[in-house]
Structures are given as C-alpha cells and as structure tokens.
mmCIF file of the N, C-alpha and C atoms, coordinates in Angstrom:
data_MODEL
# 
_entry.id   MODEL 
# 
loop_
_atom_site.group_PDB 
_atom_site.id 
_atom_site.type_symbol 
_atom_site.label_atom_id 
_atom_site.label_alt_id 
_atom_site.label_comp_id 
_atom_site.label_asym_id 
_atom_site.label_entity_id 
_atom_site.label_seq_id 
_atom_site.pdbx_PDB_ins_code 
_atom_site.Cartn_x 
_atom_site.Cartn_y 
_atom_site.Cartn_z 
_atom_site.occupancy 
_atom_site.B_iso_or_equiv 
_atom_site.pdbx_formal_charge 
_atom_site.auth_seq_id 
_atom_site.auth_comp_id 
_atom_site.auth_asym_id 
_atom_site.auth_atom_id 
_atom_site.pdbx_PDB_model_num 
ATOM 1   N N  . MET A 1 1  ? -46.079 -0.060 43.839 1.00 0.00 ? 1  MET A N  1 
ATOM 2   C CA . MET A 1 1  ? -47.058 0.994  43.632 1.00 0.00 ? 1  MET A CA 1 
ATOM 3   C C  . MET A 1 1  ? -46.329 2.335  43.541 1.00 0.00 ? 1  MET A C  1 
ATOM 4   N N  . ILE A 1 2  ? -46.601 3.069  42.484 1.00 0.00 ? 2  ILE A N  1 
ATOM 5   C CA . ILE A 1 2  ? -45.964 4.368  42.285 1.00 0.00 ? 2  ILE A CA 1 
ATOM 6   C C  . ILE A 1 2  ? -46.784 5.431  42.996 1.00 0.00 ? 2  ILE A C  1 
ATOM 7   N N  . LYS A 1 3  ? -46.092 6.265  43.721 1.00 0.00 ? 3  LYS A N  1 
ATOM 8   C CA . LYS A 1 3  ? -46.770 7.332  44.450 1.00 0.00 ? 3  LYS A CA 1 
ATOM 9   C C  . LYS A 1 3  ? -46.764 8.612  43.626 1.00 0.00 ? 3  LYS A C  1 
ATOM 10  N N  . LYS A 1 4  ? -47.661 9.517  43.957 1.00 0.00 ? 4  LYS A N  1 
ATOM 11  C CA . LYS A 1 4  ? -47.763 10.777 43.226 1.00 0.00 ? 4  LYS A CA 1 
ATOM 12  C C  . LYS A 1 4  ? -46.473 11.568 43.308 1.00 0.00 ? 4  LYS A C  1 
ATOM 13  N N  . GLY A 1 5  ? -45.799 11.529 44.429 1.00 0.00 ? 5  GLY A N  1 
ATOM 14  C CA . GLY A 1 5  ? -44.546 12.263 44.590 1.00 0.00 ? 5  GLY A CA 1 
ATOM 15  C C  . GLY A 1 5  ? -43.460 11.772 43.650 1.00 0.00 ? 5  GLY A C  1 
ATOM 16  N N  . GLU A 1 6  ? -43.421 10.463 43.433 1.00 0.00 ? 6  GLU A N  1 
ATOM 17  C CA . GLU A 1 6  ? -42.429 9.903  42.521 1.00 0.00 ? 6  GLU A CA 1 
ATOM 18  C C  . GLU A 1 6  ? -42.706 10.345 41.084 1.00 0.00 ? 6  GLU A C  1 
ATOM 19  N N  . VAL A 1 7  ? -43.954 10.344 40.704 1.00 0.00 ? 7  VAL A N  1 
ATOM 20  C CA . VAL A 1 7  ? -44.324 10.771 39.359 1.00 0.00 ? 7  VAL A CA 1 
ATOM 21  C C  . VAL A 1 7  ? -44.009 12.254 39.174 1.00 0.00 ? 7  VAL A C  1 
ATOM 22  N N  . PHE A 1 8  ? -44.333 13.072 40.165 1.00 0.00 ? 8  PHE A N  1 
ATOM 23  C CA . PHE A 1 8  ? -44.025 14.491 40.091 1.00 0.00 ? 8  PHE A CA 1 
ATOM 24  C C  . PHE A 1 8  ? -42.521 14.713 40.008 1.00 0.00 ? 8  PHE A C  1 
ATOM 25  N N  . GLY A 1 9  ? -41.751 13.978 40.777 1.00 0.00 ? 9  GLY A N  1 
ATOM 26  C CA . GLY A 1 9  ? -40.297 14.112 40.742 1.00 0.00 ? 9  GLY A CA 1 
ATOM 27  C C  . GLY A 1 9  ? -39.717 13.733 39.394 1.00 0.00 ? 9  GLY A C  1 
ATOM 28  N N  . PHE A 1 10 ? -40.214 12.665 38.806 1.00 0.00 ? 10 PHE A N  1 
ATOM 29  C CA . PHE A 1 10 ? -39.742 12.251 37.484 1.00 0.00 ? 10 PHE A CA 1 
ATOM 30  C C  . PHE A 1 10 ? -40.110 13.289 36.438 1.00 0.00 ? 10 PHE A C  1 
ATOM 31  N N  . ASN A 1 11 ? -41.326 13.814 36.515 1.00 0.00 ? 11 ASN A N  1 
ATOM 32  C CA . ASN A 1 11 ? -41.770 14.841 35.583 1.00 0.00 ? 11 ASN A CA 1 
ATOM 33  C C  . ASN A 1 11 ? -40.911 16.105 35.727 1.00 0.00 ? 11 ASN A C  1 
ATOM 34  N N  . PHE A 1 12 ? -40.628 16.490 36.943 1.00 0.00 ? 12 PHE A N  1 
ATOM 35  C CA . PHE A 1 12 ? -39.800 17.666 37.215 1.00 0.00 ? 12 PHE A CA 1 
ATOM 36  C C  . PHE A 1 12 ? -38.390 17.473 36.666 1.00 0.00 ? 12 PHE A C  1 
ATOM 37  N N  . LEU A 1 13 ? -37.814 16.308 36.906 1.00 0.00 ? 13 LEU A N  1 
ATOM 38  C CA . LEU A 1 13 ? -36.456 16.009 36.450 1.00 0.00 ? 13 LEU A CA 1 
ATOM 39  C C  . LEU A 1 13 ? -36.356 16.016 34.933 1.00 0.00 ? 13 LEU A C  1 
ATOM 40  N N  . THR A 1 14 ? -37.259 15.335 34.260 1.00 0.00 ? 14 THR A N  1 
ATOM 41  C CA . THR A 1 14 ? -37.177 15.272 32.805 1.00 0.00 ? 14 THR A CA 1 
ATOM 42  C C  . THR A 1 14 ? -37.471 16.618 32.155 1.00 0.00 ? 14 THR A C  1 
ATOM 43  N N  . GLY A 1 15 ? -38.377 17.381 32.742 1.00 0.00 ? 15 GLY A N  1 
ATOM 44  C CA . GLY A 1 15 ? -38.664 18.707 32.208 1.00 0.00 ? 15 GLY A CA 1 
ATOM 45  C C  . GLY A 1 15 ? -37.468 19.628 32.299 1.00 0.00 ? 15 GLY A C  1 
ATOM 46  N N  . HIS A 1 16 ? -36.800 19.627 33.445 1.00 0.00 ? 16 HIS A N  1 
ATOM 47  C CA . HIS A 1 16 ? -35.641 20.494 33.609 1.00 0.00 ? 16 HIS A CA 1 
ATOM 48  C C  . HIS A 1 16 ? -34.425 19.988 32.828 1.00 0.00 ? 16 HIS A C  1 
ATOM 49  N N  . ALA A 1 17 ? -34.305 18.689 32.666 1.00 0.00 ? 17 ALA A N  1 
ATOM 50  C CA . ALA A 1 17 ? -33.225 18.161 31.833 1.00 0.00 ? 17 ALA A CA 1 
ATOM 51  C C  . ALA A 1 17 ? -33.412 18.602 30.386 1.00 0.00 ? 17 ALA A C  1 
ATOM 52  N N  . GLY A 1 18 ? -34.651 18.587 29.922 1.00 0.00 ? 18 GLY A N  1 
ATOM 53  C CA . GLY A 1 18 ? -34.941 19.051 28.571 1.00 0.00 ? 18 GLY A CA 1 
ATOM 54  C C  . GLY A 1 18 ? -34.666 20.536 28.408 1.00 0.00 ? 18 GLY A C  1 
ATOM 55  N N  . MET A 1 19 ? -34.986 21.327 29.446 1.00 0.00 ? 19 MET A N  1 
ATOM 56  C CA . MET A 1 19 ? -34.729 22.770 29.366 1.00 0.00 ? 19 MET A CA 1 
ATOM 57  C C  . MET A 1 19 ? -33.234 23.072 29.396 1.00 0.00 ? 19 MET A C  1 
ATOM 58  N N  . ALA A 1 20 ? -32.452 22.181 29.977 1.00 0.00 ? 20 ALA A N  1 
ATOM 59  C CA . ALA A 1 20 ? -31.002 22.382 30.018 1.00 0.00 ? 20 ALA A CA 1 
ATOM 60  C C  . ALA A 1 20 ? -30.326 21.849 28.756 1.00 0.00 ? 20 ALA A C  1 
ATOM 61  N N  . LEU A 1 21 ? -30.749 20.704 28.288 1.00 0.00 ? 21 LEU A N  1 
ATOM 62  C CA . LEU A 1 21 ? -30.094 20.072 27.144 1.00 0.00 ? 21 LEU A CA 1 
ATOM 63  C C  . LEU A 1 21 ? -30.589 20.591 25.800 1.00 0.00 ? 21 LEU A C  1 
ATOM 64  N N  . GLY A 1 22 ? -31.815 21.097 25.743 1.00 0.00 ? 22 GLY A N  1 
ATOM 65  C CA . GLY A 1 22 ? -32.373 21.604 24.491 1.00 0.00 ? 22 GLY A CA 1 
ATOM 66  C C  . GLY A 1 22 ? -31.560 22.748 23.897 1.00 0.00 ? 22 GLY A C  1 
ATOM 67  N N  . PRO A 1 23 ? -31.303 23.812 24.649 1.00 0.00 ? 23 PRO A N  1 
ATOM 68  C CA . PRO A 1 23 ? -30.490 24.904 24.100 1.00 0.00 ? 23 PRO A CA 1 
ATOM 69  C C  . PRO A 1 23 ? -29.056 24.474 23.776 1.00 0.00 ? 23 PRO A C  1 
ATOM 70  N N  . PHE A 1 24 ? -28.513 23.569 24.577 1.00 0.00 ? 24 PHE A N  1 
ATOM 71  C CA . PHE A 1 24 ? -27.167 23.061 24.305 1.00 0.00 ? 24 PHE A CA 1 
ATOM 72  C C  . PHE A 1 24 ? -27.134 22.322 22.968 1.00 0.00 ? 24 PHE A C  1 
ATOM 73  N N  . ALA A 1 25 ? -28.125 21.463 22.745 1.00 0.00 ? 25 ALA A N  1 
ATOM 74  C CA . ALA A 1 25 ? -28.183 20.711 21.491 1.00 0.00 ? 25 ALA A CA 1 
ATOM 75  C C  . ALA A 1 25 ? -28.435 21.637 20.304 1.00 0.00 ? 25 ALA A C  1 
ATOM 76  N N  . ALA A 1 26 ? -29.311 22.627 20.474 1.00 0.00 ? 26 ALA A N  1 
ATOM 77  C CA . ALA A 1 26 ? -29.589 23.565 19.382 1.00 0.00 ? 26 ALA A CA 1 
ATOM 78  C C  . ALA A 1 26 ? -28.364 24.411 19.062 1.00 0.00 ? 26 ALA A C  1 
ATOM 79  N N  . GLY A 1 27 ? -27.634 24.814 20.084 1.00 0.00 ? 27 GLY A N  1 
ATOM 80  C CA . GLY A 1 27 ? -26.409 25.588 19.854 1.00 0.00 ? 27 GLY A CA 1 
ATOM 81  C C  . GLY A 1 27 ? -25.349 24.769 19.137 1.00 0.00 ? 27 GLY A C  1 
ATOM 82  N N  . ALA A 1 28 ? -25.199 23.510 19.533 1.00 0.00 ? 28 ALA A N  1 
ATOM 83  C CA . ALA A 1 28 ? -24.232 22.645 18.861 1.00 0.00 ? 28 ALA A CA 1 
ATOM 84  C C  . ALA A 1 28 ? -24.641 22.401 17.410 1.00 0.00 ? 28 ALA A C  1 
ATOM 85  N N  . LEU A 1 29 ? -25.915 22.166 17.188 1.00 0.00 ? 29 LEU A N  1 
ATOM 86  C CA . LEU A 1 29 ? -26.414 21.929 15.834 1.00 0.00 ? 29 LEU A CA 1 
ATOM 87  C C  . LEU A 1 29 ? -26.210 23.160 14.950 1.00 0.00 ? 29 LEU A C  1 
ATOM 88  N N  . SER A 1 30 ? -26.496 24.338 15.498 1.00 0.00 ? 30 SER A N  1 
ATOM 89  C CA . SER A 1 30 ? -26.317 25.558 14.702 1.00 0.00 ? 30 SER A CA 1 
ATOM 90  C C  . SER A 1 30 ? -24.846 25.867 14.479 1.00 0.00 ? 30 SER A C  1 
ATOM 91  N N  . GLY A 1 31 ? -24.000 25.482 15.409 1.00 0.00 ? 31 GLY A N  1 
ATOM 92  C CA . GLY A 1 31 ? -22.567 25.680 15.219 1.00 0.00 ? 31 GLY A CA 1 
ATOM 93  C C  . GLY A 1 31 ? -21.989 24.795 14.133 1.00 0.00 ? 31 GLY A C  1 
ATOM 94  N N  . TRP A 1 32 ? -22.510 23.578 14.048 1.00 0.00 ? 32 TRP A N  1 
ATOM 95  C CA . TRP A 1 32 ? -22.001 22.641 13.051 1.00 0.00 ? 32 TRP A CA 1 
ATOM 96  C C  . TRP A 1 32 ? -22.620 22.850 11.668 1.00 0.00 ? 32 TRP A C  1 
ATOM 97  N N  . PHE A 1 33 ? -23.927 23.100 11.629 1.00 0.00 ? 33 PHE A N  1 
ATOM 98  C CA . PHE A 1 33 ? -24.630 23.103 10.345 1.00 0.00 ? 33 PHE A CA 1 
ATOM 99  C C  . PHE A 1 33 ? -25.312 24.419 9.997  1.00 0.00 ? 33 PHE A C  1 
ATOM 100 N N  . GLY A 1 34 ? -25.350 25.370 10.904 1.00 0.00 ? 34 GLY A N  1 
ATOM 101 C CA . GLY A 1 34 ? -26.013 26.644 10.650 1.00 0.00 ? 34 GLY A CA 1 
ATOM 102 C C  . GLY A 1 34 ? -27.410 26.677 11.252 1.00 0.00 ? 34 GLY A C  1 
ATOM 103 N N  . TYR A 1 35 ? -27.985 27.873 11.288 1.00 0.00 ? 35 TYR A N  1 
ATOM 104 C CA . TYR A 1 35 ? -29.279 28.054 11.930 1.00 0.00 ? 35 TYR A CA 1 
ATOM 105 C C  . TYR A 1 35 ? -30.416 27.361 11.182 1.00 0.00 ? 35 TYR A C  1 
ATOM 106 N N  . GLN A 1 36 ? -30.271 27.209 9.893  1.00 0.00 ? 36 GLN A N  1 
ATOM 107 C CA . GLN A 1 36 ? -31.326 26.558 9.123  1.00 0.00 ? 36 GLN A CA 1 
ATOM 108 C C  . GLN A 1 36 ? -31.515 25.109 9.579  1.00 0.00 ? 36 GLN A C  1 
ATOM 109 N N  . ALA A 1 37 ? -30.448 24.451 10.002 1.00 0.00 ? 37 ALA A N  1 
ATOM 110 C CA . ALA A 1 37 ? -30.553 23.069 10.478 1.00 0.00 ? 37 ALA A CA 1 
ATOM 111 C C  . ALA A 1 37 ? -31.383 22.992 11.757 1.00 0.00 ? 37 ALA A C  1 
ATOM 112 N N  . VAL A 1 38 ? -31.297 24.011 12.607 1.00 0.00 ? 38 VAL A N  1 
ATOM 113 C CA . VAL A 1 38 ? -32.094 24.030 13.832 1.00 0.00 ? 38 VAL A CA 1 
ATOM 114 C C  . VAL A 1 38 ? -33.581 24.134 13.491 1.00 0.00 ? 38 VAL A C  1 
ATOM 115 N N  . ILE A 1 39 ? -33.902 24.966 12.517 1.00 0.00 ? 39 ILE A N  1 
ATOM 116 C CA . ILE A 1 39 ? -35.299 25.132 12.118 1.00 0.00 ? 39 ILE A CA 1 
ATOM 117 C C  . ILE A 1 39 ? -35.829 23.838 11.500 1.00 0.00 ? 39 ILE A C  1 
ATOM 118 N N  . VAL A 1 40 ? -35.040 23.199 10.670 1.00 0.00 ? 40 VAL A N  1 
ATOM 119 C CA . VAL A 1 40 ? -35.452 21.933 10.052 1.00 0.00 ? 40 VAL A CA 1 
ATOM 120 C C  . VAL A 1 40 ? -35.629 20.853 11.115 1.00 0.00 ? 40 VAL A C  1 
ATOM 121 N N  . ALA A 1 41 ? -34.676 20.762 12.051 1.00 0.00 ? 41 ALA A N  1 
ATOM 122 C CA . ALA A 1 41 ? -34.768 19.759 13.114 1.00 0.00 ? 41 ALA A CA 1 
ATOM 123 C C  . ALA A 1 41 ? -35.988 20.004 13.992 1.00 0.00 ? 41 ALA A C  1 
ATOM 124 N N  . SER A 1 42 ? -36.295 21.268 14.269 1.00 0.00 ? 42 SER A N  1 
ATOM 125 C CA . SER A 1 42 ? -37.481 21.579 15.079 1.00 0.00 ? 42 SER A CA 1 
ATOM 126 C C  . SER A 1 42 ? -38.760 21.181 14.361 1.00 0.00 ? 42 SER A C  1 
ATOM 127 N N  . GLY A 1 43 ? -38.757 21.270 13.057 1.00 0.00 ? 43 GLY A N  1 
ATOM 128 C CA . GLY A 1 43 ? -39.922 20.843 12.293 1.00 0.00 ? 43 GLY A CA 1 
ATOM 129 C C  . GLY A 1 43 ? -40.044 19.337 12.195 1.00 0.00 ? 43 GLY A C  1 
ATOM 130 N N  . LEU A 1 44 ? -38.923 18.621 12.245 1.00 0.00 ? 44 LEU A N  1 
ATOM 131 C CA . LEU A 1 44 ? -38.947 17.160 12.111 1.00 0.00 ? 44 LEU A CA 1 
ATOM 132 C C  . LEU A 1 44 ? -39.206 16.435 13.428 1.00 0.00 ? 44 LEU A C  1 
ATOM 133 N N  . ILE A 1 45 ? -39.005 17.098 14.545 1.00 0.00 ? 45 ILE A N  1 
ATOM 134 C CA . ILE A 1 45 ? -39.183 16.441 15.840 1.00 0.00 ? 45 ILE A CA 1 
ATOM 135 C C  . ILE A 1 45 ? -40.601 15.896 16.025 1.00 0.00 ? 45 ILE A C  1 
ATOM 136 N N  . PRO A 1 46 ? -41.653 16.642 15.713 1.00 0.00 ? 46 PRO A N  1 
ATOM 137 C CA . PRO A 1 46 ? -42.995 16.079 15.925 1.00 0.00 ? 46 PRO A CA 1 
ATOM 138 C C  . PRO A 1 46 ? -43.455 15.129 14.813 1.00 0.00 ? 46 PRO A C  1 
ATOM 139 N N  . PHE A 1 47 ? -42.681 14.934 13.761 1.00 0.00 ? 47 PHE A N  1 
ATOM 140 C CA . PHE A 1 47 ? -43.095 14.097 12.636 1.00 0.00 ? 47 PHE A CA 1 
ATOM 141 C C  . PHE A 1 47 ? -43.420 12.655 13.035 1.00 0.00 ? 47 PHE A C  1 
ATOM 142 N N  . PRO A 1 48 ? -42.586 11.970 13.848 1.00 0.00 ? 48 PRO A N  1 
ATOM 143 C CA . PRO A 1 48 ? -42.964 10.593 14.234 1.00 0.00 ? 48 PRO A CA 1 
ATOM 144 C C  . PRO A 1 48 ? -44.283 10.538 15.010 1.00 0.00 ? 48 PRO A C  1 
ATOM 145 N N  . LEU A 1 49 ? -44.562 11.535 15.820 1.00 0.00 ? 49 LEU A N  1 
ATOM 146 C CA . LEU A 1 49 ? -45.824 11.570 16.541 1.00 0.00 ? 49 LEU A CA 1 
ATOM 147 C C  . LEU A 1 49 ? -47.000 11.741 15.587 1.00 0.00 ? 49 LEU A C  1 
ATOM 148 N N  . ILE A 1 50 ? -46.835 12.587 14.602 1.00 0.00 ? 50 ILE A N  1 
ATOM 149 C CA . ILE A 1 50 ? -47.895 12.791 13.615 1.00 0.00 ? 50 ILE A CA 1 
ATOM 150 C C  . ILE A 1 50 ? -48.173 11.493 12.860 1.00 0.00 ? 50 ILE A C  1 
ATOM 151 N N  . VAL A 1 51 ? -47.116 10.803 12.470 1.00 0.00 ? 51 VAL A N  1 
ATOM 152 C CA . VAL A 1 51 ? -47.281 9.527  11.757 1.00 0.00 ? 51 VAL A CA 1 
ATOM 153 C C  . VAL A 1 51 ? -47.987 8.518  12.652 1.00 0.00 ? 51 VAL A C  1 
ATOM 154 N N  . TYR A 1 52 ? -47.572 8.446  13.914 1.00 0.00 ? 52 TYR A N  1 
ATOM 155 C CA . TYR A 1 52 ? -48.202 7.506  14.842 1.00 0.00 ? 52 TYR A CA 1 
ATOM 156 C C  . TYR A 1 52 ? -49.676 7.829  15.045 1.00 0.00 ? 52 TYR A C  1 
ATOM 157 N N  . LEU A 1 53 ? -49.993 9.096  15.246 1.00 0.00 ? 53 LEU A N  1 
ATOM 158 C CA . LEU A 1 53 ? -51.381 9.473  15.499 1.00 0.00 ? 53 LEU A CA 1 
ATOM 159 C C  . LEU A 1 53 ? -52.270 9.218  14.279 1.00 0.00 ? 53 LEU A C  1 
ATOM 160 N N  . ASN A 1 54 ? -51.720 9.327  13.080 1.00 0.00 ? 54 ASN A N  1 
ATOM 161 C CA . ASN A 1 54 ? -52.517 9.105  11.882 1.00 0.00 ? 54 ASN A CA 1 
ATOM 162 C C  . ASN A 1 54 ? -52.605 7.635  11.456 1.00 0.00 ? 54 ASN A C  1 
ATOM 163 N N  . TYR A 1 55 ? -51.528 6.884  11.667 1.00 0.00 ? 55 TYR A N  1 
ATOM 164 C CA . TYR A 1 55 ? -51.473 5.522  11.120 1.00 0.00 ? 55 TYR A CA 1 
ATOM 165 C C  . TYR A 1 55 ? -51.239 4.440  12.158 1.00 0.00 ? 55 TYR A C  1 
ATOM 166 N N  . GLY A 1 56 ? -50.691 4.757  13.301 1.00 0.00 ? 56 GLY A N  1 
ATOM 167 C CA . GLY A 1 56 ? -50.273 3.738  14.244 1.00 0.00 ? 56 GLY A CA 1 
ATOM 168 C C  . GLY A 1 56 ? -51.367 3.258  15.184 1.00 0.00 ? 56 GLY A C  1 
ATOM 169 N N  . ARG A 1 57 ? -52.385 4.044  15.396 1.00 0.00 ? 57 ARG A N  1 
ATOM 170 C CA . ARG A 1 57 ? -53.444 3.660  16.320 1.00 0.00 ? 57 ARG A CA 1 
ATOM 171 C C  . ARG A 1 57 ? -54.555 2.919  15.594 1.00 0.00 ? 57 ARG A C  1 
ATOM 172 N N  . LYS A 1 58 ? -55.219 2.048  16.340 1.00 0.00 ? 58 LYS A N  1 
ATOM 173 C CA . LYS A 1 58 ? -56.377 1.357  15.768 1.00 0.00 ? 58 LYS A CA 1 
ATOM 174 C C  . LYS A 1 58 ? -57.545 2.336  15.728 1.00 0.00 ? 58 LYS A C  1 
ATOM 175 N N  . LYS A 1 59 ? -58.265 2.294  14.641 1.00 0.00 ? 59 LYS A N  1 
ATOM 176 C CA . LYS A 1 59 ? -59.398 3.216  14.494 1.00 0.00 ? 59 LYS A CA 1 
ATOM 177 C C  . LYS A 1 59 ? -60.699 2.534  14.786 1.00 0.00 ? 59 LYS A C  1 
# 
C-alpha cells in the first residue's frame, strides 16, 4: 500500500530533478545546435501527448 508521504516524496523528487536537468539539457542543446533547436524541441515535447489524446484513447 502506497502512503501519501511516499507519493509526495516521489512527486517532489521528480519535479526538482526536472528543474535541475531541464536547463542543463536546454543549454547543451543550444550549445550544440543553436537556440532555434531549443525552441523546436520545446514545441515537439508535447506532440506525443497530443497524438495520444486525439487518437490513443477509446472514444
């Protein structure tokens, strides 16, 4: 049985890991490919979710 504290801890950990790794990844991407690649990547990140929400669920 998962307790609320465990769920909160996991949520806290993943949120802060994303806040730490996100700028690092964006900086590396912009260093290798330029700032335009960061903008394109930011636009492509939600694309699989959009496809899933439109086509992947049963209606």
